[in-house]
Structures are given as structure tokens and as C-alpha cells.
C-alpha positions in Angstrom: -0.6 21.8 -0.9 2.0 21.3 -3.6 5.4 23.0 -3.2 8.8 23.2 -4.7 12.2 22.8 -3.0 15.7 24.2 -3.6 17.0 20.6 -3.5 20.6 21.5 -2.8 21.5 18.7 -0.4 24.3 16.5 -1.8 24.9 18.6 -4.9 28.4 19.5 -6.0 29.3 23.1 -6.9 29.0 22.3 -10.6 25.6 20.7 -10.1 24.4 23.8 -8.2 25.5 25.9 -11.1 23.5 23.7 -13.4 20.5 23.9 -11.1 20.8 27.7 -11.1 21.0 27.9 -14.9 17.8 25.9 -15.2 15.9 28.0 -12.7 17.1 31.2 -14.3 16.1 30.1 -17.8 12.6 29.2 -16.5 11.9 32.2 -14.2 13.5 35.0 -16.1 10.6 36.9 -17.8 8.1 34.4 -16.5 4.8 36.3 -15.9 4.0 33.9 -13.0 6.8 35.5 -11.1 6.6 39.3 -11.5 8.8 40.3 -8.6 11.3 37.6 -7.5 13.5 38.1 -4.6 16.4 38.1 -5.3 15.9 39.8 -8.6 16.7 37.8 -11.8 19.6 40.2 -12.4 21.1 39.5 -9.0 20.5 35.8 -9.4 22.1 35.7 -12.8 25.2 37.6 -11.5 25.5 35.0 -8.7 25.2 32.2 -11.2 27.9 33.6 -13.5 30.2 34.2 -10.5 29.8 30.5 -9.4 30.4 29.3 -12.9 33.6 31.3 -13.2 34.7 30.4 -9.6 34.3 26.7 -10.4 36.6 27.0 -13.3 39.2 29.1 -11.4 39.2 26.5 -8.6 40.4 23.7 -10.9 44.0 24.7 -10.1 43.3 24.2 -6.4 44.7 27.5 -5.4 43.7 28.7 -1.9 42.3 32.0 -3.1 40.3 30.3 -5.9 38.9 27.8 -3.5 37.8 30.5 -1.1 36.1 32.4 -4.0 34.3 29.2 -5.0 33.1 28.6 -1.4 31.7 32.2 -1.3 30.0 31.7 -4.6 28.4 28.4 -3.5 27.2 30.0 -0.3 25.5 32.8 -2.2 23.8 30.6 -4.8 22.6 28.4 -2.0 21.0 31.4 -0.3 19.5 32.7 -3.5 18.1 29.4 -4.6 16.5 28.9 -1.2 15.0 32.4 -1.2 13.6 31.9 -4.7 12.1 28.6 -3.8 10.3 30.3 -0.9 9.2 33.1 -3.2 7.8 30.6 -5.8 5.8 28.8 -3.1 4.3 32.0 -1.7 3.5 33.2 -5.2 1.9 30.0 -6.6 -0.1 28.9 -3.5 -0.1 25.2 -4.6 -0.8 25.8 -8.3 1.1 22.9 -9.8 1.3 24.4 -13.3 2.8 27.6 -12.0 5.2 25.7 -9.7 6.4 23.5 -12.5 7.1 26.6 -14.7 9.7 27.8 -12.2 12.4 25.3 -13.0 12.5 24.0 -9.4 11.6 20.5 -8.5 8.3 19.6 -6.9 8.4 18.1 -3.4 7.2 14.5 -3.6 4.3 13.8 -1.4 4.5 10.6 0.6 2.1 7.9 -0.6 -0.1 6.4 2.2 1.0 2.9 3.2 -1.6 0.5 1.7 -0.3 -2.8 3.3 1.6 -3.9 6.4 3.7 -7.0 7.0 2.7 -9.1 10.0 4.9 -8.7 13.1 7.9 -11.0 13.1 10.0 -12.6 15.8 7.2 -12.7 18.4 8.6 -14.1 21.6 6.8 -14.7 24.9 9.1 -15.2 28.0 8.5 -15.3 31.7 9.9 -12.3 33.6 11.7 -12.4 37.0 8.4 -11.7 38.7 5.7 -14.3 39.3 2.6 -14.5 37.0 4.1 -12.2 34.4 4.9 -12.9 30.7 6.7 -10.4 28.5 5.7 -10.6 24.9 7.9 -8.7 22.4 8.1 -8.5 18.6 9.9 -6.8 15.8 8.8 -3.3 14.7 6.7 -3.2 11.5 7.5 -0.2 9.2 4.4 2.0 8.8 2.7 0.7 11.9 1.0 3.2 14.2 0.1 0.8 17.0 -0.1 -3.0 17.7 -2.8 -5.2 19.1 -1.7 -8.1 21.3 -4.1 -11.0 21.8 -4.2 -14.1 23.9 -5.9 -17.4 23.1 -8.7 -18.3 25.5 -9.8 -21.5 24.0 -8.4 -24.9 25.2 -6.6 -27.4 23.0 -9.1 -29.0 20.7 -11.7 -26.3 21.0 -12.7 -23.7 18.4 -10.0 -21.0 18.5 -11.0 -17.9 20.5 -8.9 -14.8 21.2 -9.1 -11.9 23.6 -7.6 -8.5 23.3 -4.8 -8.0 25.9 -3.4 -4.6 25.0 -3.2 -1.9 22.3 0.2 -0.3 22.4 2.6 1.8 20.3 5.5 -0.2 21.8 7.0 -3.4 20.5 6.5 -5.3 23.7 4.0 -5.7 26.6 4.2 -7.4 30.0 1.1 -9.4 30.6 0.3 -9.8 34.3 -1.9 -12.1 36.4 -1.0 -15.1 34.3 -1.3 -18.5 36.0 2.1 -20.0 36.8 3.4 -22.9 34.7 0.6 -22.9 32.2 1.4 -22.4 28.6 -0.2 -19.2 27.2 -0.6 -18.5 23.5 -0.2 -15.0 22.0 -0.4 -13.3 18.6 0.1 -9.7 17.4 -1.1 -7.6 14.5 0.0 -4.2 13.4 -2.3 -1.3 12.5 -1.5 1.7 10.3 -3.5 4.8 9.4 -5.5 2.9 6.8 -4.7 -0.8 7.0 -4.1 -3.7 9.3 -1.5 -6.4 9.0 -2.2 -10.2 9.1 -1.6 -11.7 12.5 1.8 -12.9 13.5 2.7 -16.5 14.1 1.7 -17.7 17.5 4.1 -17.3 20.5 4.0 -19.5 23.5 5.2 -18.8 27.1 4.7 -19.7 30.7 4.9 -17.5 33.8 6.8 -18.6 36.9 
């Protein structure tokens, strides 16, 4: 469901005053918002106080700075409350939401492609007949499929699934000692699968 946000993070006091002015101009008298909380009168008074406090604080006086801080805190509260009111009043109606002066929350786009896992390394562990295969994390991946080559050199390439894991490593057990094993990895997302990685080679002790 579409929603708006107060969007206050990272804004200066002057930028918050500008944001408040936009919201007030859009919501005041807007029939889509018949009973805002706080009221438009309260919100307008808080906006005027912040605007005047910003000007007074230019001389860097302690009292003026304290006044500005109080005004910023109040406008933050009022903008956050109004954004919540708008969302509850509009119930996802994008035209009504857009008429409030608040910014719409951007919905994340589903990842449509994944890179193949990189830096795939296969190394013997300190224990006999074990090979640890690890790789670099792929952004957007939900899980990884590790495969091992089962075909001998010169034969048609065949692969078997070793493990499906959410981690970026897996310890393969029961590997014959001092025989080179070949591995590859692919990443899977919610709607897509990556190409396979480059092959990695390792021997168990």
C-alpha cells in the first residue's frame, strides 16, 4: 500500500521550515483531510515559530539557539503526526496522498538480475576428507547453490548439487584425500538466478 513519510532525516532547521510550508499550503482547506491532527492552526503556528526562531538564532545567542531547538522539536512532532494522519485517511489512495504535500515512500524495485558469485576458493581444512568452499556475498541473493563436478577429465561435464545454503561458505565432507575436486556456485534471488561462478579447485588431506 502506498504511503507518505515525514522525511525529516538529514534536514536542516531551515529545510524543515520549508517542508512545513509546503505541507501547510497543500493540506490547509484540502477536503481530503477534514480533521487533521494537529489542526492546521496549530501546525501553522508551529511553522511561524520555527521560521522566526531560525532568524533569531543567526546571532548564535544561547537563548535563541534553545528557542530554535524547541521549535525544531515541535515541527518534527507535528510533521510526523500529520504524515501518520494522512496515511490513515488516504488508505493507499495515491492521488489523495500526493495532494498532502508529503513525499511518497519509494517502494523497492524487485531485483531482476544477480551477478555470479566471485572469489570462489576451495581449500582443505585441518580435518581429513574435508574441503571448505567459500565465496563473496552477492547483493540481492537469498541463498546459494554449491555444486561439484562428477565427470572425469575429458568426459562430458556433469555436476551434482552439494548444498543449498544462505551462508557464503560450506564445508564439504567425505572427499577422497589428495584428489582434485571441482566446484562452482550460483546465487538465487526471489525471482532470478545468477550465472555460475568460475570453477574452484581443491584437495582434501
